[in-house]
C-alpha positions, 0 to 999 in steps of 0.5 A: 603303801599309797604314798609308796606307790605314788613315790615310784610312779613319781620315781618312774616319771622322772627318771623317763624326763629326764631320760638321754636323748635319742641317738641317731645314726648318720642314716636315720639323721639323713631320713629324718631330716629329709622326712620331718618338718622341724628336727633338732640335732645335738651334736656330741661325742663321747668322753666330753664333759662341756657336752655331756653339761649341755645335753642335760639342761637339753633334756630338761629343755626337750618337753618345750622344744616339741610342744612349741616346735613339734621337731623331733630332737635327737642326738647324732655322736661322732656324727661325720655329718657335723663338719657340713654345720659347724666350723667348730665341731662338737658340741653343737646344736643345729635346728633343720627346718625342710632340712635347712638348717640353721647353727644355734651360735649360742650354744658354748657359752652360759646356756639360756634356755629361753633364747634358744626356745625363742631362736628357734621359735622364731625362725620355724621357716628358713630366714635367708633370701636366694635372690637371682638374676630377675630379683636381686635389683628388683627385692634389693634396690641395690643401685637406686639407694636401697629404699628396701633396707641394707642386704647382706649377700653370700654368693657362692657355687654350687661345687664350692665345699666352703659355700655348703659348709657356711649354708647353716653358719648364714641361716643364723647370721640372717636369724642375728640381723631379721630384725636389722637387715636382709640376709641373703645370697646369690648361686654366682655358678648358675641363677646369679651369674650375671648380678656375680658378673656385674659385682667383680665377683670372681671368687666363692664364698664373698661376701658384700652389704650393700647399704644405701647406695654403696656395696663394702665387700667382707674382707674379714678372714673369720666365717663365724657367726659373731664375725659376720654379725659385727660387719653388718652393724658397724665394722662395714664403717672401716672397709671401703664403700663401692659406688653400686654399678647399675644394671648390665646391659645384655651387650654389656654383660656380654662384654664381662662374660668374655673378660672373665673368662679370659681372666679365669683361663689365661691359656687361652688368651696366651694359645690365640697370641700364638696362632695368631703369630703363626698365622701371620709368619705362615702368611708373610712366608707364603708371600715371598714364597709366590714373589720368588717364584714369578719368573723374570721377563727376559729382554727381548 
């Protein structure tokens, strides 16, 4: 009798422990991200065998994630939010730290629970640094040889949709390169406008590696973690190195501001040229008219 009771208890415990991840709606997920410090979200979809296999692995890892991170571990099925964090959509695993997402890049390879747990444990806090016009040169020392190490920087703007979708990917890049170099971002539209002009950043997103007094622009048409990491480690050697310009004086920066404005708004220059032409024509016509109206002197 006692043995049967123990078997039943163990069976119930095993069933509960292996229960699927808790499913949440997008509204519930947004509330968790806003209010909880750490949230692990598995984005999945229906009728996906690969998704189900990965979920089973995560179910067995759930207790370790909760113990190590103090995190909520939930799943979102066919969520509209997945496009904000994962270029490949479902299945995707995202770790939110104070609302800042980190995309786990190794999910689609052979599932490695130790690597996953280590990645999240080592990155409980956001990795990517936010640089501004006031802090960029001080922290990076880009023009003086970068004694603070190499820096991989993304220039973005708040109204750039592609930039927003790269947030979780860029955090994953930072986590991957954490022991090798610094990963940062600059808001070209607001707090980093002068820095963007200094490096001739006209479009966003733009990615530049600053290394030993030179800068290497990222021209690879792939915005995934592996491509960024590969560029930072080795591929930069295939990119043309540019000498890092020194910080601009206020006057030089103002000149660049005007030049960039005219470049981005060529109609202003055309309108100015037309206006100047009209003014010249009117001025010449006015002089000719006044000259024709001068009375001629009559002889005595």
